[in-house]
C-alpha positions, 0 to 999 in steps of 0.5 A: 500500500502506497502512502501518498501525499493525499493520505499524509495530508488526511492523517496530519489534519486528523491528528491536528483535529484530535489535538483540538485544532479545526481544519478549514479548506483554504477557499472557505477562509475569508481574507485578502489573498495577499495577507499571509497572516489572518490578523483578526484570528491572531489578534483574538488569540493573542488577546485571549492567551495573554489576557491574564497578563493584561495585554492591550489592544494597542499592544496587539496592534503594535505587533502588526504595525 
């Protein structure tokens, strides 16, 4: 039995989903095609991750600037 790229991708996405990371097809994500980072998602993550340290919106925004 051959382990193809398609099988590898499926196994990898299933492993990530088991760890709590959802999988989305790229064409279902709304973003500017030139945007490498999805800023809104990263900003939300940073605000939640560092809320206990008192991170501010301005600090998160300075990261993108």
